[in-house]
Residue, then its C-alpha position, 0 to 999 in steps of 0.5 A: m407444402g400443405q401446412g401454411v397454405g390454408r386460410p390465415e387465421r382471422r385476428s381481432k383488430s382490437l386488443s383487450m386492456e389486459g393484453y395492452q398492459t402486458i405489451m406496454m409493460a414489456e416495452e417499458e421493461e425493455e426500455e428500462e433495461k436499455e437505459a440501465a445498460e447505457c448508464a452502466k456503459d457510461a459509468a464504466e467508460k467514465h471510470s476507464q477514462k478516469l483511470k487512464a488520466i491517473c495511470g496512463l493507458a498501459d496501466l489498464k492493460n497491464e497484466a501481472v509480470g514478474l521480475y527475475n532474481i539476479g542474485l539475492s534480489c528478492c527484496l528489491n523485486s518485492l518492493l518494486q512490485v509494490f511501487f509499480m502496482n500503486r497507480n498513484f506512484t506510477a502517475i508521478l513516475r510517468r511525469i518525471k523529466v527524462p535526463s538529457e545526457a546518456v550518462e545521467q540516464t544510467r544514474s537516474v533511479p526514477y528514470q530507470m524505474l520508468l524504463l523497467l515499468e514500461a518493459m513490464q507493461r508493454g512487453k510480451h514476456k511473463s517476467v523481465h530482468p531488472m539488471d539495468l535498474a540494479k546497476c543504477l542503484s549500485k552507483h548510489g551505494v546499493r550493493l548487488f548480491v546482498l540480502y537487504d532488510a525490506s524496511q531499510l531498502f524501502l527507505i533507501l529506494w524512496n529517498l533516492i527516487k525523491n531526491q532525483i526528481t527534479n520537478l519540485h511539484l512532483a517531489e512534493s506529490l511523492t512526499d505527500l503520497y507517503t509521509i505520515r505527519l505526527q506531533e510529538y509532545l513532552v510534559c514535565q510531570k512536576c511543573l506541567l510544562e509541555t513542549k511540542k515538535n512536529s515530525n514526519m515518518l515514511m513508515l510506522p515501526l510497530p512493536m511485536f511486544s507490549h510495554d510489559s513484554h506481552r506478545v501483541k496479537t493484532l495489528e490494532d493492538s500494535l498501533r495502540c502500543f506504538f501511540a501509547p504515552e510513556h513515562l520517562m523515568g530514571d536514566n530516561m528523564c528529560h531536562c525541563k527548561r522551567c525546572d532547570k533539571k531532569t524530571v519525570c516526563l510524559q512522552g507521547m504523540k498524535v496523528t496530524c495527517l495520514p498519507q494516501t499510501l500508509t506503510l507499516h513495519l512489523k518489527r520482527f527482527c531484534s538484536k539479542h546477546g552478542n549482537s546476533t539478530q533473531k526473527i520473531s515469528h509469532y502470530l499477529s493478525f492484520p485486517q483488510n480494513l483499518d479505521f484509525s478513529q476506532i483504533l486510536t483515542p481522540e487525543q491520539y488521532q487529531p487530523d488537521f483536516l478531518e473532512e479529508d482525513t477519515g482514517l479509513y484504509d484498505l489493505f493493499a500489499v504485504v511484503a512477507h519474509s520466510g526463513s531466518a534473520s540470517c538466511g531468508h526470502y521475500c515475496a509480495y502479496i498485492w491487491s490489483l486495483t484494476e482487476r480487484k484480485w490478490y496476486c503473489f509476486n515471488d520473483s519471476s513467478v506470479c500467481q493469483v491467490s486468495w485472502d486466505d493465502v494472504k492471511s497465512t502470513y500472520g505468523h506461527t510461533g512453532l514454525r520459525w521458517s514460516e512466511t510472516a508479514y513484515l511490511l504492510v501497505y494500506r491505501k486510503k479508502e476511496s469514496p464511492a464517487a472516486v471509484 
């Protein structure tokens, strides 16, 4: 009781200048902290709103969800996860026109993919069954219980999706999202007549060996080999209109436009004697970031719109294959754009992984059954204002 009953201590009514400055500095710091917190909150809210506009609310709440293996469907499951984790693709998928007839709905690949995506995002299960989509695909010649080559199945899926999108604008958006635009050229080495042809590709098939049969050890070197000009001689000579006969020609290509989502195919399977297919398991590293202006020469990299096409890319997904050419398994390593973490999608099993885990797919010559990267998917680097 006695403590605090005594006479209150007399305090000075005036503060010293030093004390005043200390209090003012503390108040200013508090104000600055509040302003910084509010700015950070506003920035996060704007970023969230932008993501909602791009992806839809469900994409923001989406947790990594697996797909059950319904019988040799690991390849299909891996590719579906790569499609679904790409918010630019899901933004297109969410805007498709829903078929009016029930029979049409069962045959529509985009619609069945949308239903599967919704089931993955709105359900409470860690994994879902892709059976309805698989049945839909079987109606278009994609056989069930068959282990597909991931590069071939990607092209089949993409073309089915694109051809069944009835909205022309959406179909064009899908084309722009994935299409690599090139210009091929052929120069007669006798009269120097040059012919040019524009071509489009959905993926670049990259060699594992150089033109002189040496092993390629990096993705950058594989890209250089792919774009390296080649002299066509002997049986490979081409007919020159000006010379009116077959002549030695220089064949090459250059990049005119790179897409937002860039798919690269490492050609790890090759045909040997007796039409048997063998897997090439040797080491080939790939970076987290690509800069095409540094990899290719100015003659090979000539984008039509340089201010829009910087050639800068970030690794987004790796579809990896383990086993042999005749008996194997696929899984996908994918970078979550919302969580900014790597995940491994292995059918119904999904787990967070590290960059070192992703790098383990570089390959190893002595381990023929080891897991090796087969498809690499890069996304165009976003500017700081777009993030």
